[in-house]
TORKOL-4160 file (C-alpha; in steps of 0.2 Angstrom, whole numbers, padded with zeros to 4 digits, m for minus):
442
<pt num="1" X="0385" Y="0709" Z="0399"/>
<pt num="2" X="0396" Y="0695" Z="0405"/>
<pt num="3" X="0385" Y="0681" Z="0397"/>
<pt num="4" X="0386" Y="0690" Z="0380"/>
<pt num="5" X="0405" Y="0689" Z="0381"/>
<pt num="6" X="0405" Y="0671" Z="0386"/>
<pt num="7" X="0394" Y="0667" Z="0371"/>
<pt num="8" X="0406" Y="0676" Z="0359"/>
<pt num="9" X="0420" Y="0666" Z="0367"/>
<pt num="10" X="0410" Y="0650" Z="0364"/>
<pt num="11" X="0407" Y="0654" Z="0346"/>
<pt num="12" X="0426" Y="0657" Z="0344"/>
<pt num="13" X="0430" Y="0640" Z="0351"/>
<pt num="14" X="0417" Y="0632" Z="0340"/>
<pt num="15" X="0425" Y="0640" Z="0325"/>
<pt num="16" X="0442" Y="0632" Z="0329"/>
<pt num="17" X="0450" Y="0648" Z="0337"/>
<pt num="18" X="0462" Y="0638" Z="0348"/>
<pt num="19" X="0478" Y="0643" Z="0340"/>
<pt num="20" X="0494" Y="0633" Z="0342"/>
<pt num="21" X="0502" Y="0631" Z="0359"/>
<pt num="22" X="0516" Y="0643" Z="0362"/>
<pt num="23" X="0518" Y="0650" Z="0345"/>
<pt num="24" X="0522" Y="0633" Z="0337"/>
<pt num="25" X="0517" Y="0631" Z="0318"/>
<pt num="26" X="0498" Y="0627" Z="0315"/>
<pt num="27" X="0498" Y="0609" Z="0310"/>
<pt num="28" X="0485" Y="0609" Z="0296"/>
<pt num="29" X="0470" Y="0615" Z="0307"/>
<pt num="30" X="0456" Y="0626" Z="0299"/>
<pt num="31" X="0458" Y="0639" Z="0313"/>
<pt num="32" X="0446" Y="0654" Z="0310"/>
<pt num="33" X="0456" Y="0667" Z="0320"/>
<pt num="34" X="0452" Y="0685" Z="0324"/>
<pt num="35" X="0459" Y="0695" Z="0311"/>
<pt num="36" X="0469" Y="0681" Z="0303"/>
<pt num="37" X="0469" Y="0677" Z="0285"/>
<pt num="38" X="0461" Y="0660" Z="0288"/>
<pt num="39" X="0445" Y="0668" Z="0293"/>
<pt num="40" X="0430" Y="0661" Z="0282"/>
<pt num="41" X="0422" Y="0677" Z="0278"/>
<pt num="42" X="0436" Y="0690" Z="0280"/>
<pt num="43" X="0428" Y="0698" Z="0295"/>
<pt num="44" X="0436" Y="0700" Z="0312"/>
<pt num="45" X="0431" Y="0687" Z="0324"/>
<pt num="46" X="0413" Y="0685" Z="0319"/>
<pt num="47" X="0403" Y="0670" Z="0313"/>
<pt num="48" X="0399" Y="0668" Z="0295"/>
<pt num="49" X="0388" Y="0682" Z="0288"/>
<pt num="50" X="0389" Y="0694" Z="0304"/>
<pt num="51" X="0394" Y="0711" Z="0299"/>
<pt num="52" X="0406" Y="0719" Z="0311"/>
<pt num="53" X="0411" Y="0734" Z="0301"/>
<pt num="54" X="0410" Y="0750" Z="0312"/>
<pt num="55" X="0395" Y="0762" Z="0310"/>
<pt num="56" X="0397" Y="0777" Z="0297"/>
<pt num="57" X="0402" Y="0788" Z="0312"/>
<pt num="58" X="0414" Y="0777" Z="0322"/>
<pt num="59" X="0412" Y="0788" Z="0337"/>
<pt num="60" X="0393" Y="0788" Z="0337"/>
<pt num="61" X="0390" Y="0773" Z="0348"/>
<pt num="62" X="0400" Y="0766" Z="0363"/>
<pt num="63" X="0406" Y="0748" Z="0360"/>
<pt num="64" X="0403" Y="0735" Z="0374"/>
<pt num="65" X="0417" Y="0733" Z="0386"/>
<pt num="66" X="0423" Y="0716" Z="0393"/>
<pt num="67" X="0418" Y="0713" Z="0411"/>
<pt num="68" X="0435" Y="0715" Z="0419"/>
<pt num="69" X="0442" Y="0729" Z="0429"/>
<pt num="70" X="0455" Y="0734" Z="0416"/>
<pt num="71" X="0457" Y="0748" Z="0404"/>
<pt num="72" X="0449" Y="0744" Z="0387"/>
<pt num="73" X="0454" Y="0749" Z="0369"/>
<pt num="74" X="0439" Y="0748" Z="0358"/>
<pt num="75" X="0445" Y="0750" Z="0340"/>
<pt num="76" X="0434" Y="0754" Z="0326"/>
<pt num="77" X="0440" Y="0750" Z="0309"/>
<pt num="78" X="0434" Y="0744" Z="0292"/>
<pt num="79" X="0435" Y="0725" Z="0293"/>
<pt num="80" X="0442" Y="0723" Z="0276"/>
<pt num="81" X="0456" Y="0735" Z="0279"/>
<pt num="82" X="0460" Y="0726" Z="0295"/>
<pt num="83" X="0461" Y="0710" Z="0286"/>
<pt num="84" X="0473" Y="0718" Z="0274"/>
<pt num="85" X="0484" Y="0724" Z="0288"/>
<pt num="86" X="0484" Y="0707" Z="0297"/>
<pt num="87" X="0489" Y="0698" Z="0281"/>
<pt num="88" X="0504" Y="0709" Z="0277"/>
<pt num="89" X="0515" Y="0702" Z="0290"/>
<pt num="90" X="0532" Y="0706" Z="0284"/>
<pt num="91" X="0541" Y="0720" Z="0293"/>
<pt num="92" X="0544" Y="0728" Z="0276"/>
<pt num="93" X="0525" Y="0729" Z="0273"/>
<pt num="94" X="0522" Y="0746" Z="0280"/>
<pt num="95" X="0503" Y="0745" Z="0281"/>
<pt num="96" X="0495" Y="0759" Z="0291"/>
<pt num="97" X="0476" Y="0761" Z="0294"/>
<pt num="98" X="0467" Y="0777" Z="0301"/>
<pt num="99" X="0455" Y="0771" Z="0314"/>
<pt num="100" X="0444" Y="0777" Z="0329"/>
<pt num="101" X="0448" Y="0772" Z="0346"/>
<pt num="102" X="0437" Y="0772" Z="0361"/>
<pt num="103" X="0447" Y="0772" Z="0377"/>
<pt num="104" X="0443" Y="0777" Z="0395"/>
<pt num="105" X="0427" Y="0787" Z="0391"/>
<pt num="106" X="0433" Y="0796" Z="0375"/>
<pt num="107" X="0433" Y="0792" Z="0356"/>
<pt num="108" X="0449" Y="0797" Z="0347"/>
<pt num="109" X="0448" Y="0799" Z="0328"/>
<pt num="110" X="0462" Y="0798" Z="0315"/>
<pt num="111" X="0472" Y="0786" Z="0326"/>
<pt num="112" X="0485" Y="0776" Z="0316"/>
<pt num="113" X="0485" Y="0757" Z="0318"/>
<pt num="114" X="0500" Y="0746" Z="0313"/>
<pt num="115" X="0506" Y="0729" Z="0316"/>
<pt num="116" X="0520" Y="0728" Z="0329"/>
<pt num="117" X="0534" Y="0716" Z="0331"/>
<pt num="118" X="0545" Y="0705" Z="0320"/>
<pt num="119" X="0542" Y="0686" Z="0322"/>
<pt num="120" X="0526" Y="0690" Z="0332"/>
<pt num="121" X="0518" Y="0697" Z="0316"/>
<pt num="122" X="0516" Y="0679" Z="0310"/>
<pt num="123" X="0507" Y="0673" Z="0326"/>
<pt num="124" X="0488" Y="0670" Z="0325"/>
<pt num="125" X="0485" Y="0684" Z="0338"/>
<pt num="126" X="0493" Y="0700" Z="0332"/>
<pt num="127" X="0501" Y="0714" Z="0341"/>
<pt num="128" X="0498" Y="0732" Z="0336"/>
<pt num="129" X="0504" Y="0750" Z="0338"/>
<pt num="130" X="0493" Y="0765" Z="0340"/>
<pt num="131" X="0498" Y="0782" Z="0336"/>
<pt num="132" X="0487" Y="0796" Z="0342"/>
<pt num="133" X="0486" Y="0813" Z="0334"/>
<pt num="134" X="0498" Y="0826" Z="0340"/>
<pt num="135" X="0484" Y="0838" Z="0344"/>
<pt num="136" X="0474" Y="0825" Z="0352"/>
<pt num="137" X="0485" Y="0813" Z="0362"/>
<pt num="138" X="0478" Y="0798" Z="0372"/>
<pt num="139" X="0474" Y="0804" Z="0390"/>
<pt num="140" X="0476" Y="0788" Z="0401"/>
<pt num="141" X="0480" Y="0782" Z="0418"/>
<pt num="142" X="0487" Y="0766" Z="0411"/>
<pt num="143" X="0504" Y="0769" Z="0418"/>
<pt num="144" X="0502" Y="0781" Z="0433"/>
<pt num="145" X="0489" Y="0785" Z="0446"/>
<pt num="146" X="0484" Y="0801" Z="0437"/>
<pt num="147" X="0481" Y="0803" Z="0418"/>
<pt num="148" X="0495" Y="0807" Z="0407"/>
<pt num="149" X="0496" Y="0811" Z="0389"/>
<pt num="150" X="0503" Y="0798" Z="0377"/>
<pt num="151" X="0505" Y="0799" Z="0358"/>
<pt num="152" X="0510" Y="0780" Z="0355"/>
<pt num="153" X="0505" Y="0764" Z="0364"/>
<pt num="154" X="0510" Y="0747" Z="0360"/>
<pt num="155" X="0497" Y="0733" Z="0362"/>
<pt num="156" X="0507" Y="0717" Z="0364"/>
<pt num="157" X="0498" Y="0701" Z="0361"/>
<pt num="158" X="0509" Y="0691" Z="0373"/>
<pt num="159" X="0506" Y="0676" Z="0362"/>
<pt num="160" X="0521" Y="0667" Z="0369"/>
<pt num="161" X="0519" Y="0671" Z="0387"/>
<pt num="162" X="0502" Y="0664" Z="0394"/>
<pt num="163" X="0505" Y="0673" Z="0410"/>
<pt num="164" X="0506" Y="0691" Z="0402"/>
<pt num="165" X="0518" Y="0696" Z="0415"/>
<pt num="166" X="0536" Y="0692" Z="0409"/>
<pt num="167" X="0538" Y="0708" Z="0400"/>
<pt num="168" X="0531" Y="0718" Z="0414"/>
<pt num="169" X="0542" Y="0709" Z="0427"/>
<pt num="170" X="0558" Y="0712" Z="0417"/>
<pt num="171" X="0554" Y="0731" Z="0414"/>
<pt num="172" X="0550" Y="0733" Z="0433"/>
<pt num="173" X="0566" Y="0725" Z="0438"/>
<pt num="174" X="0576" Y="0736" Z="0426"/>
<pt num="175" X="0568" Y="0752" Z="0433"/>
<pt num="176" X="0570" Y="0746" Z="0451"/>
<pt num="177" X="0588" Y="0743" Z="0448"/>
<pt num="178" X="0590" Y="0761" Z="0441"/>
<pt num="179" X="0590" Y="0757" Z="0423"/>
<pt num="180" X="0579" Y="0765" Z="0409"/>
<pt num="181" X="0564" Y="0755" Z="0404"/>
<pt num="182" X="0546" Y="0758" Z="0398"/>
<pt num="183" X="0531" Y="0755" Z="0410"/>
<pt num="184" X="0520" Y="0740" Z="0406"/>
<pt num="185" X="0501" Y="0739" Z="0410"/>
<pt num="186" X="0487" Y="0728" Z="0405"/>
<pt num="187" X="0472" Y="0731" Z="0394"/>
<pt num="188" X="0458" Y="0722" Z="0384"/>
<pt num="189" X="0455" Y="0725" Z="0366"/>
<pt num="190" X="0441" Y="0724" Z="0354"/>
<pt num="191" X="0438" Y="0727" Z="0336"/>
<pt num="192" X="0421" Y="0734" Z="0331"/>
<pt num="193" X="0414" Y="0727" Z="0347"/>
<pt num="194" X="0421" Y="0710" Z="0345"/>
<pt num="195" X="0433" Y="0704" Z="0358"/>
<pt num="196" X="0451" Y="0701" Z="0354"/>
<pt num="197" X="0458" Y="0697" Z="0371"/>
<pt num="198" X="0470" Y="0703" Z="0384"/>
<pt num="199" X="0486" Y="0713" Z="0380"/>
<pt num="200" X="0501" Y="0721" Z="0388"/>
<pt num="201" X="0501" Y="0740" Z="0385"/>
<pt num="202" X="0518" Y="0747" Z="0384"/>
<pt num="203" X="0524" Y="0765" Z="0383"/>
<pt num="204" X="0532" Y="0769" Z="0366"/>
<pt num="205" X="0550" Y="0775" Z="0367"/>
<pt num="206" X="0549" Y="0792" Z="0359"/>
<pt num="207" X="0551" Y="0811" Z="0363"/>
<pt num="208" X="0537" Y="0811" Z="0375"/>
<pt num="209" X="0544" Y="0797" Z="0384"/>
<pt num="210" X="0562" Y="0805" Z="0385"/>
<pt num="211" X="0555" Y="0821" Z="0392"/>
<pt num="212" X="0546" Y="0811" Z="0405"/>
<pt num="213" X="0563" Y="0804" Z="0410"/>
<pt num="214" X="0570" Y="0821" Z="0411"/>
<pt num="215" X="0581" Y="0818" Z="0396"/>
<pt num="216" X="0584" Y="0830" Z="0382"/>
<pt num="217" X="0570" Y="0826" Z="0369"/>
<pt num="218" X="0582" Y="0832" Z="0355"/>
<pt num="219" X="0595" Y="0819" Z="0359"/>
<pt num="220" X="0599" Y="0805" Z="0347"/>
<pt num="221" X="0588" Y="0789" Z="0350"/>
<pt num="222" X="0593" Y="0773" Z="0341"/>
<pt num="223" X="0583" Y="0757" Z="0341"/>
<pt num="224" X="0593" Y="0741" Z="0339"/>
<pt num="225" X="0582" Y="0732" Z="0327"/>
<pt num="226" X="0593" Y="0718" Z="0320"/>
<pt num="227" X="0608" Y="0707" Z="0326"/>
<pt num="228" X="0620" Y="0719" Z="0317"/>
<pt num="229" X="0618" Y="0730" Z="0332"/>
<pt num="230" X="0630" Y="0719" Z="0342"/>
<pt num="231" X="0640" Y="0733" Z="0351"/>
<pt num="232" X="0654" Y="0730" Z="0338"/>
<pt num="233" X="0662" Y="0741" Z="0326"/>
<pt num="234" X="0654" Y="0742" Z="0308"/>
<pt num="235" X="0659" Y="0751" Z="0292"/>
<pt num="236" X="0641" Y="0757" Z="0292"/>
<pt num="237" X="0638" Y="0764" Z="0310"/>
<pt num="238" X="0619" Y="0762" Z="0307"/>
<pt num="239" X="0620" Y="0744" Z="0304"/>
<pt num="240" X="0607" Y="0735" Z="0314"/>
<pt num="241" X="0600" Y="0752" Z="0320"/>
<pt num="242" X="0585" Y="0763" Z="0316"/>
<pt num="243" X="0584" Y="0782" Z="0319"/>
<pt num="244" X="0570" Y="0786" Z="0331"/>
<pt num="245" X="0573" Y="0803" Z="0337"/>
<pt num="246" X="0587" Y="0816" Z="0335"/>
<pt num="247" X="0597" Y="0823" Z="0320"/>
<pt num="248" X="0593" Y="0809" Z="0309"/>
<pt num="249" X="0607" Y="0812" Z="0297"/>
<pt num="250" X="0623" Y="0812" Z="0307"/>
<pt num="251" X="0627" Y="0795" Z="0316"/>
<pt num="252" X="0644" Y="0800" Z="0320"/>
<pt num="253" X="0642" Y="0799" Z="0338"/>
<pt num="254" X="0636" Y="0781" Z="0336"/>
<pt num="255" X="0651" Y="0777" Z="0324"/>
<pt num="256" X="0663" Y="0784" Z="0337"/>
<pt num="257" X="0655" Y="0773" Z="0351"/>
<pt num="258" X="0656" Y="0757" Z="0341"/>
<pt num="259" X="0674" Y="0760" Z="0336"/>
<pt num="260" X="0679" Y="0763" Z="0354"/>
<pt num="261" X="0670" Y="0748" Z="0361"/>
<pt num="262" X="0679" Y="0737" Z="0348"/>
<pt num="263" X="0696" Y="0745" Z="0346"/>
<pt num="264" X="0701" Y="0751" Z="0364"/>
<pt num="265" X="0714" Y="0740" Z="0372"/>
<pt num="266" X="0705" Y="0729" Z="0386"/>
<pt num="267" X="0714" Y="0737" Z="0401"/>
<pt num="268" X="0706" Y="0747" Z="0415"/>
<pt num="269" X="0716" Y="0762" Z="0411"/>
<pt num="270" X="0712" Y="0763" Z="0393"/>
<pt num="271" X="0693" Y="0759" Z="0396"/>
<pt num="272" X="0692" Y="0773" Z="0409"/>
<pt num="273" X="0701" Y="0785" Z="0397"/>
<pt num="274" X="0692" Y="0780" Z="0380"/>
<pt num="275" X="0675" Y="0772" Z="0385"/>
<pt num="276" X="0669" Y="0778" Z="0402"/>
<pt num="277" X="0667" Y="0796" Z="0395"/>
<pt num="278" X="0655" Y="0790" Z="0381"/>
<pt num="279" X="0646" Y="0776" Z="0388"/>
<pt num="280" X="0638" Y="0775" Z="0405"/>
<pt num="281" X="0646" Y="0759" Z="0411"/>
<pt num="282" X="0636" Y="0757" Z="0427"/>
<pt num="283" X="0620" Y="0759" Z="0417"/>
<pt num="284" X="0627" Y="0746" Z="0405"/>
<pt num="285" X="0630" Y="0734" Z="0419"/>
<pt num="286" X="0612" Y="0736" Z="0426"/>
<pt num="287" X="0606" Y="0731" Z="0409"/>
<pt num="288" X="0617" Y="0716" Z="0408"/>
<pt num="289" X="0612" Y="0711" Z="0426"/>
<pt num="290" X="0594" Y="0712" Z="0424"/>
<pt num="291" X="0593" Y="0703" Z="0407"/>
<pt num="292" X="0605" Y="0689" Z="0411"/>
<pt num="293" X="0594" Y="0686" Z="0427"/>
<pt num="294" X="0578" Y="0686" Z="0416"/>
<pt num="295" X="0586" Y="0675" Z="0403"/>
<pt num="296" X="0583" Y="0687" Z="0389"/>
<pt num="297" X="0594" Y="0680" Z="0376"/>
<pt num="298" X="0586" Y="0691" Z="0362"/>
<pt num="299" X="0591" Y="0708" Z="0369"/>
<pt num="300" X="0610" Y="0709" Z="0368"/>
<pt num="301" X="0612" Y="0712" Z="0349"/>
<pt num="302" X="0594" Y="0719" Z="0346"/>
<pt num="303" X="0578" Y="0724" Z="0355"/>
<pt num="304" X="0586" Y="0738" Z="0365"/>
<pt num="305" X="0588" Y="0757" Z="0363"/>
<pt num="306" X="0603" Y="0768" Z="0364"/>
<pt num="307" X="0600" Y="0787" Z="0370"/>
<pt num="308" X="0614" Y="0800" Z="0368"/>
<pt num="309" X="0612" Y="0818" Z="0374"/>
<pt num="310" X="0622" Y="0827" Z="0360"/>
<pt num="311" X="0621" Y="0844" Z="0368"/>
<pt num="312" X="0628" Y="0838" Z="0385"/>
<pt num="313" X="0646" Y="0844" Z="0389"/>
<pt num="314" X="0659" Y="0832" Z="0383"/>
<pt num="315" X="0664" Y="0820" Z="0397"/>
<pt num="316" X="0650" Y="0824" Z="0408"/>
<pt num="317" X="0638" Y="0810" Z="0415"/>
<pt num="318" X="0624" Y="0817" Z="0403"/>
<pt num="319" X="0635" Y="0815" Z="0388"/>
<pt num="320" X="0637" Y="0796" Z="0390"/>
<pt num="321" X="0626" Y="0784" Z="0380"/>
<pt num="322" X="0613" Y="0775" Z="0390"/>
<pt num="323" X="0604" Y="0759" Z="0387"/>
<pt num="324" X="0585" Y="0758" Z="0387"/>
<pt num="325" X="0577" Y="0740" Z="0389"/>
<pt num="326" X="0564" Y="0734" Z="0377"/>
<pt num="327" X="0555" Y="0718" Z="0372"/>
<pt num="328" X="0556" Y="0705" Z="0386"/>
<pt num="329" X="0542" Y="0693" Z="0385"/>
<pt num="330" X="0554" Y="0679" Z="0380"/>
<pt num="331" X="0561" Y="0678" Z="0398"/>
<pt num="332" X="0560" Y="0669" Z="0414"/>
<pt num="333" X="0560" Y="0651" Z="0407"/>
<pt num="334" X="0552" Y="0655" Z="0391"/>
<pt num="335" X="0560" Y="0655" Z="0374"/>
<pt num="336" X="0556" Y="0667" Z="0359"/>
<pt num="337" X="0545" Y="0653" Z="0351"/>
<pt num="338" X="0535" Y="0650" Z="0367"/>
<pt num="339" X="0544" Y="0634" Z="0371"/>
<pt num="340" X="0550" Y="0632" Z="0389"/>
<pt num="341" X="0569" Y="0635" Z="0394"/>
<pt num="342" X="0577" Y="0627" Z="0409"/>
<pt num="343" X="0580" Y="0642" Z="0421"/>
<pt num="344" X="0597" Y="0634" Z="0426"/>
<pt num="345" X="0607" Y="0641" Z="0412"/>
<pt num="346" X="0622" Y="0650" Z="0419"/>
<pt num="347" X="0625" Y="0664" Z="0407"/>
<pt num="348" X="0630" Y="0679" Z="0417"/>
<pt num="349" X="0634" Y="0691" Z="0403"/>
<pt num="350" X="0626" Y="0694" Z="0386"/>
<pt num="351" X="0631" Y="0688" Z="0369"/>
<pt num="352" X="0635" Y="0705" Z="0363"/>
<pt num="353" X="0653" Y="0709" Z="0357"/>
<pt num="354" X="0657" Y="0722" Z="0371"/>
<pt num="355" X="0653" Y="0713" Z="0387"/>
<pt num="356" X="0666" Y="0699" Z="0386"/>
<pt num="357" X="0679" Y="0713" Z="0384"/>
<pt num="358" X="0672" Y="0723" Z="0398"/>
<pt num="359" X="0672" Y="0709" Z="0410"/>
<pt num="360" X="0689" Y="0702" Z="0405"/>
<pt num="361" X="0695" Y="0717" Z="0415"/>
<pt num="362" X="0696" Y="0712" Z="0434"/>
<pt num="363" X="0691" Y="0729" Z="0440"/>
<pt num="364" X="0675" Y="0729" Z="0430"/>
<pt num="365" X="0671" Y="0711" Z="0433"/>
<pt num="366" X="0673" Y="0713" Z="0452"/>
<pt num="367" X="0662" Y="0728" Z="0452"/>
<pt num="368" X="0649" Y="0719" Z="0442"/>
<pt num="369" X="0649" Y="0704" Z="0453"/>
<pt num="370" X="0648" Y="0714" Z="0469"/>
<pt num="371" X="0633" Y="0724" Z="0462"/>
<pt num="372" X="0625" Y="0708" Z="0456"/>
<pt num="373" X="0626" Y="0699" Z="0473"/>
<pt num="374" X="0619" Y="0714" Z="0481"/>
<pt num="375" X="0605" Y="0716" Z="0468"/>
<pt num="376" X="0600" Y="0698" Z="0471"/>
<pt num="377" X="0596" Y="0702" Z="0489"/>
<pt num="378" X="0586" Y="0717" Z="0484"/>
<pt num="379" X="0579" Y="0723" Z="0472"/>
<pt num="380" X="0581" Y="0707" Z="0462"/>
<pt num="381" X="0578" Y="0695" Z="0476"/>
<pt num="382" X="0565" Y="0681" Z="0473"/>
<pt num="383" X="0554" Y="0689" Z="0486"/>
<pt num="384" X="0554" Y="0706" Z="0478"/>
<pt num="385" X="0550" Y="0698" Z="0460"/>
<pt num="386" X="0537" Y="0687" Z="0467"/>
<pt num="387" X="0529" Y="0702" Z="0476"/>
<pt num="388" X="0526" Y="0711" Z="0459"/>
<pt num="389" X="0518" Y="0695" Z="0452"/>
<pt num="390" X="0507" Y="0694" Z="0467"/>
<pt num="391" X="0502" Y="0712" Z="0464"/>
<pt num="392" X="0497" Y="0710" Z="0446"/>
<pt num="393" X="0489" Y="0692" Z="0447"/>
<pt num="394" X="0472" Y="0697" Z="0455"/>
<pt num="395" X="0471" Y="0711" Z="0442"/>
<pt num="396" X="0473" Y="0700" Z="0427"/>
<pt num="397" X="0470" Y="0682" Z="0431"/>
<pt num="398" X="0452" Y="0681" Z="0425"/>
<pt num="399" X="0455" Y="0691" Z="0409"/>
<pt num="400" X="0471" Y="0681" Z="0406"/>
<pt num="401" X="0461" Y="0664" Z="0407"/>
<pt num="402" X="0447" Y="0672" Z="0396"/>
<pt num="403" X="0461" Y="0676" Z="0383"/>
<pt num="404" X="0468" Y="0659" Z="0384"/>
<pt num="405" X="0450" Y="0652" Z="0382"/>
<pt num="406" X="0449" Y="0662" Z="0366"/>
<pt num="407" X="0466" Y="0659" Z="0358"/>
<pt num="408" X="0474" Y="0644" Z="0367"/>
<pt num="409" X="0461" Y="0634" Z="0376"/>
<pt num="410" X="0473" Y="0620" Z="0381"/>
<pt num="411" X="0483" Y="0632" Z="0392"/>
<pt num="412" X="0479" Y="0636" Z="0410"/>
<pt num="413" X="0484" Y="0653" Z="0417"/>
<pt num="414" X="0485" Y="0645" Z="0435"/>
<pt num="415" X="0497" Y="0632" Z="0429"/>
<pt num="416" X="0508" Y="0644" Z="0418"/>
<pt num="417" X="0509" Y="0656" Z="0433"/>
<pt num="418" X="0515" Y="0642" Z="0444"/>
<pt num="419" X="0529" Y="0638" Z="0431"/>
<pt num="420" X="0534" Y="0657" Z="0430"/>
<pt num="421" X="0536" Y="0658" Z="0449"/>
<pt num="422" X="0546" Y="0642" Z="0450"/>
<pt num="423" X="0557" Y="0649" Z="0435"/>
<pt num="424" X="0560" Y="0666" Z="0445"/>
<pt num="425" X="0565" Y="0657" Z="0461"/>
<pt num="426" X="0576" Y="0644" Z="0452"/>
<pt num="427" X="0584" Y="0658" Z="0442"/>
<pt num="428" X="0588" Y="0669" Z="0457"/>
<pt num="429" X="0596" Y="0654" Z="0466"/>
<pt num="430" X="0606" Y="0649" Z="0450"/>
<pt num="431" X="0613" Y="0666" Z="0447"/>
<pt num="432" X="0617" Y="0669" Z="0466"/>
<pt num="433" X="0628" Y="0653" Z="0465"/>
<pt num="434" X="0635" Y="0657" Z="0448"/>
<pt num="435" X="0641" Y="0675" Z="0452"/>
<pt num="436" X="0649" Y="0669" Z="0468"/>
<pt num="437" X="0662" Y="0660" Z="0458"/>
<pt num="438" X="0666" Y="0673" Z="0445"/>
<pt num="439" X="0680" Y="0684" Z="0453"/>
<pt num="440" X="0692" Y="0669" Z="0455"/>
<pt num="441" X="0686" Y="0658" Z="0441"/>
<pt num="442" X="0686" Y="0669" Z="0426"/>
């Protein structure tokens, strides 16, 4: 079995499947990439002339599984349809395919396959979303010791993160700090038996996820999908946001929040009276703390969720908006385009419109700094962060290098992991020094 997969990998390399480093533009190479429009025969990751279409009954045979101790998603799809999906890379191109998925011993029919992400749609290795039928959800132990039901799973290619662990590390840090964030796991993927690589599997934020967090699944869930979701007032309260769950036709709660965040005088008394009852400020500070430490510059004005329990008693803790972290692979010394960033940047709050107003108030700034310093001792210490990396590394190291050999063979998982660990240690030291100066300096 192992020899078969190594032969397939060698064929990919021979066909030029090396991909540009870190998401940089392809400089004129004829790279025949799995599912990419540059493929010579329109098939998915196969040599010329090899038919990789699924059998008439996609659940009739069990596809081969890569020789790694990781969950596997074997996706069965018409190769010409997959080619059509992979070439429609604009977010406005709403291409959905009905596929079969073999996962953890079961074959699921009528699963919806879509591209996932924004800029990542243009990368050679694509990211995908799977939506399982409501009456036949995925049963998996991806995210917990015992199997759970999931209707939606994101398969993120991790193209810009050769360690595959930056997203998982940031979300783990958010949850350990008391924030809301999806769980992240690791899985291999194949299309019609042809390997596609290692992916990070991420819980989709939906009704099932809300219920699992003991949140009212009928509450309003907004996704910040563009930079207009900058925490400032807007004539259109939905500017930058998408409805995900809830009423769907009355964003008056979001309009009220945005107005208060922008128009309330920046005093402790006014913020306590006007903002604290509608936004969980402690939760907001956790979100800011984790993502400034992680260097996630792409989250403060998009790539997050807001949740609001509209049935909760006004002024109660449950009635306050909460932030849910999302999309954090461009972190810990890595930019959104895959290029390295120096982990010594000293940004201590986000680029959103609200955090400068909040932290201009001495009371909130001092609380934020005190909690930041405490968090850097635990749970956001270099030791705690490194321990999570050390737990995941033996699980994925072999599969990660296998993926890099398929897609970016100039990269070394071992080298990239060392760079990530250095970035984590340097970042913790940098922010410890930075926050020590804040009460008196700003």
